N, C-alpha and C positions, 0 to 999 in steps of 0.2 A: 472599322473594327476598333474595339476598345483594348487598352493596353494597361497592365497593372499599375504603371506609374501615373496614369491619368485618371482623373475623376470623370464622371459622366458629363459634367458641364464643360470640362476641358476638351473632351472628344467632340462634343457638339460645336464648340467654338472653332476647333481645328478644321472640322468638315465645312463649316461655313466659310472659313477663309479660303479653302480650296475651291468651294463652289463659286466664290465671287471671280476667281480667276477663270474658271471654266465657262462662266457666263459671257466672257468676251469672245469665245470661239464663234465662228460663223455657223449659225444653225442650219444653213443649207449644206454644210460640209460635215458637221459633227452632230451626234445625238448623245446627250448626257443623261444617264440614269443614276439617280441618287438613292442611297440607302436601300440597296438591292439585297434581297434575302440571300444568304449564303447557301448555295445549292446543297452542300454536304454537311452543313452544321445546323443544328436546331437552335433557335433563339439567337442567331448571329446574323449580322448584315455587313455588306461591303459598302464602304463610304461612297465610292463613285465607280461606275463603269462607263467609259467613253468610247464610242464607236464612230469610226470614220474610214475613209479610203486608206488611211495610214495604219490601220489595225484597231485592235480592241485593247483598251488600257484599263486594267483593274487597279484603281488608285486608293492607297491607304494614306490617311492624313495623320501627321505626327507633329506635336507641338513641343518637343523636347527642347530644353535649354542646354547650352554647353557646346563643346567642339565636336562636330560630326565629321568623320573622316571615312572615306571609301578607298581601300587599297588592298591589293592581294586577295581579291575576292571575299573581303570581310567588310562588315560595317561596324564601326566603332563610335562610341560616345565617350568623350573624355578619356580615350585610350582603352576603354573596356569593350570587348566584343558583344554585339547584340545579335546573336544568331537566332534568337526566338522571333524577332521581328522579321528577319529575312525568311525564316521558315514559314511564318504565317502568310507572308506575301506570296511565296511560291505555292503554297497550298490553295490560296484564294485564286490565283491564276489558273491553276490545274482544274479546280472545281468549275470555273466559268468555261474553260475549254471543253471539259467533259459535257457540260450542259449544252454547249453549241455544237457539239459533234465535230470539233476542230480536228483535222488530220494534219495540219501544218503547225508545228510547235511554235512557230514564229508569229502565228496569227494573234495570239492573246499574250499580252505583255504585262506583268505585274510591275507596279510602281509604288515606291515609298516617297511621298512628298512632304517635306518638312516646312512648317509654317515659320518662315524667317525672311529677313531681307537679303541676306547674302545668297549668292548663287552656289548651288551644289550640283555637281555632276559626277557620274560614275555608275558602275555596274558591279553588282556582287551576287553571285549565284544566280545569274539571269535576271535579277531585279534591277530595274532603273531607279536611281536615286536622284532626286532633284529637290528644289525648293519652290515655294509659291512665286518667287521672283523670276524663276526661269521655267516654270511648268509649261506655259503657253509656248514659248520658243522651242522647248524640247519636243512637244507634240507636233508642231508645225514643221520641224526640221527632220522628222522621220521620213523615210522613203515610202512611196505608194506600195501597198501590199494587197489590198482587197479590191475585187471587182465591184461595181455598183450593185449588181444583183445580190452578191454575198453580203454587202453591207445591209441591204434591205432585209435579207433573211435573218441576219443576226439581230437587227433591231426588233424585228417581229417576235423573235424567240425570247429576247429579254423583256419586251413589253408584256408578253403572255406570262412569263415567269413572275414579273413584278406584280401583275394584277392578281395572280393567285395568292400573293402575299397579302393583298389588300382586301381579301374576301372577309365578310363579317364573321367574327368568332361565334361559334354555336353557344348559345346560353343554356345552362342546365335547366331542365323542366322542374318547376317547383310544384310538388304535389301537396295540396292543402291537407292539413290534419283533419281527421274526422271530428265532427262537433261532439263536444262533451255533453252527455245526456245527464241532466239533473233530475233527481226524483221529484215527483210531484208532491209538494208539501202544502196541503190545504190548511187555511187558517180557520179556526173555530171561532164563530161570532162571539162577542162579548156577552150578548144578551143570553146566549145558551149557557155560558159559564155561570152567569149570575143566577139563572133559573135553577141550575143544578144545585148550586150552593144553598139556595132557599129551600129546595126539596129535602136536602140532607138535614138542615136545621129543624125543619118541621117534623121529620120522622124522629129526630132526637128528642124533641119536646113531648111528642106523643108517648115514646117509650119510657121516659123517665118522669114525666110530670102528669101523664094521663090526660093531656089537653084534648 
C-alpha cells in the first residue's frame, strides 16, 4: 500500500526491505506472495501476503522516521495518532479473509512492518506491529493455526487471484481512417498549349491584317 507521506520510490524501497527479510523464511513452510492485487480496491495492491501453518499475514511496509509507539490500542508516530494506517491494515486483512472465504477471524492477520533496526512489538485494533528487525521472529513465534490442506487451498486461491492480476491488458482497436480521395487533375501537355496560342495569333492576324 502507498501512504500519503511516502513517495512511490520510498514505498518500493520499503517493500524491498521487507521482501529481503521474508526471503529468509523456509520455502517448505512458507509461501510469500508479493504485490498482490487488493481484492476490494481498484488500482491498489498489498505489499505482501505470507501463508504458512501459522496463518495468513497481510503485511504493509512502512518506512517512517520518528518515534513509533503502540499502546492502548493506538498507533502513534511522534505522539500523534495514526488511525488511518491501522484502518487500512484492518481493511486489507478483511479483504483477503473474504477472498479466501475464511470463517475463523484469527486465520488472517494484518501486519504493519516498519523498516528500521530497532525492535517493535505490539497490537492495535487487531493489527500486529513489528519492524524488519523482528518480523521473522514474530512470524516464527506464532502458534500453529492452519492444517496443511487449508494452507494448500489458500495458496492456490492466492495464486489464482494473483494470476488474474497479471493478465495482459486489452488494447483498444485502432480503426484506420478512410483514405482521402483526391480529385484527378490531369496535366495539359505544353505542346497543346503552344499550338493553341499559335492558332489564336494566326486568327488575330487574319482578322486585322487580311493575311
